[in-house]
C-alpha positions in Angstrom: 2.2 5.9 -10.0 1.8 9.4 -11.6 4.6 11.9 -12.2 3.2 14.1 -9.5 3.0 11.4 -6.9 6.5 10.3 -7.7 7.8 13.9 -7.4 6.0 14.3 -4.0 7.7 11.0 -2.9 11.1 12.2 -4.1 10.7 15.5 -2.1 9.5 13.6 0.9 12.8 11.5 0.7 14.8 14.7 0.5 13.0 16.2 3.5 13.3 13.0 5.5 17.1 13.1 4.7 17.2 16.6 6.1 15.7 15.4 9.4 17.2 11.9 10.0 20.5 12.1 7.9 21.5 15.7 8.7 19.6 17.6 11.4 19.2 14.9 14.1 22.7 13.4 14.0 24.2 16.8 14.2 22.1 17.5 17.3 23.2 14.2 18.8 26.7 14.8 18.0 26.7 18.1 19.8 24.7 16.7 22.6 27.2 13.7 23.0 30.1 16.2 23.0 28.5 18.2 25.7 27.8 15.1 27.8 31.3 13.6 27.0 29.9 10.4 25.8 32.9 9.0 24.0 31.2 5.8 22.5 28.4 7.9 21.1 30.8 10.5 19.7 32.8 7.7 18.1 29.6 6.3 16.6 28.4 9.6 15.3 31.9 10.5 13.9 31.9 7.3 11.9 28.3 8.0 10.8 29.4 11.4 9.5 32.3 9.9 7.6 30.1 7.4 5.9 27.2 9.8 5.2 29.4 12.1 3.3 28.5 10.1 0.3 25.1 11.7 0.4 26.6 15.1 0.1 28.8 13.9 -2.7 25.7 12.5 -4.6 24.1 16.0 -4.3 27.2 17.7 -5.7 27.1 15.4 -8.8 23.5 15.6 -9.3 23.8 19.5 -9.3 25.5 19.0 -12.7 23.3 16.2 -13.8 26.1 13.6 -13.5 24.8 9.9 -13.7 27.2 8.8 -11.0 25.1 10.9 -8.6 22.2 8.6 -8.8 24.2 5.6 -7.9 25.8 7.5 -4.9 22.4 8.5 -3.7 21.0 5.0 -4.0 23.9 3.4 -2.0 24.3 6.2 0.6 21.3 5.4 2.8 22.2 1.8 3.1 25.8 2.5 4.0 24.6 5.2 6.5 22.2 2.8 8.4 24.9 0.0 8.3 27.5 2.3 9.9 25.4 2.7 13.0 24.7 -0.9 13.6 28.0 -2.6 12.4 30.3 -2.0 15.2 30.0 -4.7 18.0 32.0 -2.7 20.6 29.9 0.4 20.0 26.7 -1.6 20.1 27.7 -3.3 23.4 28.6 0.2 25.0 25.3 1.5 23.9 23.4 -1.4 25.1 25.1 -1.1 28.6 23.8 2.5 28.9 20.7 2.9 31.4 17.8 2.2 29.1 16.0 5.5 29.5 18.6 8.0 29.9 17.7 10.7 27.3 20.7 10.7 25.1 21.3 7.0 24.6 17.7 6.5 24.2 17.4 9.2 21.6 20.3 7.6 19.7 18.7 4.2 19.8 15.4 5.7 18.4 17.4 7.5 15.7 19.2 4.4 14.6 15.8 2.7 13.9 14.4 5.9 12.3 17.5 6.0 10.1 17.1 2.4 9.1 13.4 3.1 8.1 14.6 6.1 6.1 17.2 4.0 4.3 14.6 1.5 3.3 12.3 4.2 1.9 15.1 6.2 0.2 16.5 2.9 -1.4 13.1 2.0 -2.6 12.3 5.3 -4.1 15.8 6.1 -5.5 16.0 2.7 -7.1 13.6 4.1 -9.8 16.2 6.7 -10.6 18.8 4.2 -11.7 17.1 4.4 -15.1 18.6 7.8 -15.6 22.0 6.1 -16.0 21.0 5.2 -19.5 18.0 7.7 -20.2 18.8 11.0 -18.9 15.6 12.5 -20.0 13.5 9.7 -18.2 10.6 11.2 -16.4 11.9 9.8 -13.1 15.1 11.9 -13.4 13.8 15.4 -13.1 12.4 15.2 -9.6 15.8 14.2 -8.3 17.5 17.1 -9.8 15.3 19.7 -8.3 16.7 19.5 -4.6 20.4 19.6 -5.8 19.6 22.5 -8.1 18.2 24.4 -5.1 21.2 23.6 -3.0 23.5 24.6 -5.8 21.8 28.0 -6.1 22.1 28.6 -2.4 25.8 27.8 -2.4 26.3 30.0 -5.5 24.7 33.0 -3.6 26.7 32.4 -0.4 30.0 31.9 -2.3 29.5 35.0 -4.3 28.5 36.9 -1.1 31.4 35.7 1.0 34.1 35.4 -1.5 33.1 37.4 -4.5 33.6 34.3 -6.8 31.4 32.1 -8.7 30.4 28.5 -7.7 29.2 26.9 -10.9 27.7 23.4 -11.6 30.8 22.1 -13.2 32.6 23.1 -10.1 30.3 21.2 -8.0 30.7 18.0 -10.2 34.5 18.5 -10.1 34.6 18.7 -6.2 32.0 15.8 -6.2 34.3 13.6 -8.2 37.3 14.3 -6.2 35.6 13.4 -3.0 34.1 10.5 -4.4 37.6 9.2 -5.4 38.7 9.9 -1.8 35.6 8.1 -0.5 36.2 5.0 -2.5 40.0 5.0 -1.3 38.6 5.2 2.2 36.3 2.3 1.7 39.0 0.2 0.1 41.3 0.9 3.1 38.5 -0.2 5.3 37.7 -3.4 3.6 41.3 -4.5 2.7 43.2 -3.2 5.8 41.1 -2.3 8.8 38.5 -5.0 8.8 40.8 -8.0 8.3 42.9 -6.6 11.1 40.4 -5.5 13.8 37.0 -7.0 12.5 34.0 -5.2 13.8 35.8 -3.2 16.4 35.4 0.5 15.8 38.8 1.4 17.2 40.5 4.1 15.3 38.1 4.0 12.3 
């Protein structure tokens, strides 16, 4: 695959992430709240907690931190797993009338998110070479999206607060939130899962 083709594939991954990992689940969460669908609200809140790893990866990549590549590689798989894992939420979703617009859309989104996870994981696997070779040709395309986001945040931050938002600040926030994320995962694995299994409960 040529560098141009790989760059296009990376940007396709970012655009699909914007649709299936950000835009659509936000619409579904608002829709679920308006319809007072408690089980769907719980499912989507869990999803947003897990998907925060994707935002963390972008913060780290904005400052070219190698940990960002690992976070971006893992995030889609964790996101897809989070919407299928919980047995109680799966059962409640299955009990919904099959063609009601909201549950039907959530079901379609889960499959689309799973497809996105496979694509994103396959493409971002190539970026793991950047852990050892920062100047590798496969690294630069992954930095372009976070750089644009960084520039947008810098502009907004300066306009709203009259202060600077720099790349090292992004990395610092990224590492802090990554540490909190890892603590949350450990709590889930060591405390909640042994206690309540695959029941979403108060997750």
